[in-house]
C-alpha positions as CSV (number, residue, x, y, z in Angstrom):
1,M,144.5,16.6,127.6
2,M,144.2,19.5,125.1
3,N,146.8,20.0,122.5
4,R,148.5,23.4,122.0
5,K,146.6,24.3,118.8
6,S,143.1,23.7,120.2
7,A,144.0,25.5,123.4
8,G,145.2,28.5,121.4
9,A,142.1,28.4,119.3
10,K,139.8,28.4,122.3
11,R,141.8,31.2,124.0
12,S,141.6,33.2,120.8
13,K,137.9,32.9,120.6
14,R,137.4,33.9,124.2
15,S,139.7,36.9,124.3
16,G,139.1,38.2,120.8
17,A,142.8,37.9,120.0
18,R,144.0,38.3,116.4
19,P,144.6,35.1,114.3
20,R,148.2,34.0,114.0
21,L,150.1,33.6,110.7
22,T,153.2,31.4,110.7
23,L,155.8,31.7,108.0
24,D,159.0,29.8,107.4
25,I,161.8,32.2,106.6
26,S,165.5,32.0,106.3
27,P,167.7,32.9,109.3
28,P,169.3,35.9,107.4
29,L,165.8,37.3,106.6
30,K,164.8,36.9,110.2
31,R,167.8,38.8,111.3
32,R,167.1,41.6,108.8
33,I,163.5,41.8,110.0
34,K,164.6,42.0,113.6
35,V,167.3,44.7,112.9
36,A,164.8,46.7,110.8
37,A,162.1,46.5,113.6
38,A,164.7,47.5,116.2
39,A,165.8,50.5,114.1
40,Q,162.1,51.6,114.0
41,D,161.9,50.9,117.8
42,M,159.0,48.5,117.1
43,P,158.3,44.9,118.1
44,V,158.8,42.5,115.2
45,S,155.1,41.7,115.1
46,A,154.1,45.3,114.7
47,Y,156.8,46.0,112.2
48,V,155.8,43.0,110.0
49,M,152.1,43.9,110.4
50,R,152.8,47.4,109.2
51,L,154.7,46.1,106.1
52,L,151.9,43.7,105.3
53,E,149.3,46.5,105.6
54,Q,151.3,48.6,103.2
55,A,152.0,45.8,100.7
56,V,148.7,43.9,100.6
57,P,145.8,45.6,98.9
58,A,142.4,45.9,100.7
59,A,139.8,43.3,99.7
60,E,137.9,46.0,97.8
61,A,140.9,46.7,95.6
62,L,141.3,43.1,94.6
63,T,139.5,42.4,91.3
64,R,139.2,39.5,89.1
65,P,140.5,39.7,85.5
66,S,138.2,41.7,83.3
67,D,135.9,39.9,81.0
68,G,136.0,43.0,78.7
69,S,132.8,44.5,80.0
70,I,132.7,48.2,81.1
71,T,131.6,48.5,84.7
72,P,129.9,51.6,86.2
73,A,133.0,52.1,88.3
74,A,135.2,52.1,85.2
75,L,132.9,54.7,83.6
76,R,133.1,56.9,86.8
77,R,136.9,56.7,86.8
78,A,137.1,57.5,83.1
79,G,134.8,60.5,83.7
80,A,136.9,61.7,86.6
81,L,140.1,61.4,84.5
82,H,138.4,63.2,81.6
83,S,137.3,66.1,83.9
84,E,140.9,66.4,85.3
85,Q,142.3,66.8,81.8
86,T,141.7,70.6,81.2
87,T,143.8,71.0,78.1
88,P,144.4,68.6,75.1
89,F,147.7,66.7,75.0
90,A,150.5,68.7,73.5
91,D,151.7,65.9,71.3
92,D,149.8,63.6,68.9
93,S,149.8,60.1,70.5
94,A,150.5,58.5,67.1
95,D,153.7,60.5,66.8
96,L,154.7,59.5,70.4
97,I,154.2,55.8,69.6
98,R,156.1,56.1,66.3
99,E,159.0,57.8,68.1
100,A,159.1,55.2,70.8
101,R,159.1,52.4,68.2
102,E,162.0,54.1,66.4
103,Q,164.0,54.4,69.6
104,R,163.4,50.8,70.5
105,H,164.3,49.7,67.0
106,N,167.6,51.7,67.2
107,Q,168.4,50.1,70.6
108,L,168.0,46.6,69.2
């Protein structure tokens, strides 16, 4: 006799179905999700999948903490940002930092 999990895995491999993700959530959250999905006229699974697609970055966007080295991608990005900046900044950055510190000091 085959258990439910192995039967589902075999069916998934044969049919090309998407893998499942099971989450434990509170009943109030489940109700909120169902109401929000219904308001969008979507099945709950499609609604949650859309939220996850929006919230979870693509694998290419995930990076490890920098070791301080400058990568070619960082250089390209810096060059692109530099080319977008057509005029110099109107204010001196040291003055802006000083003003922000004074404001923070006055708030404390």
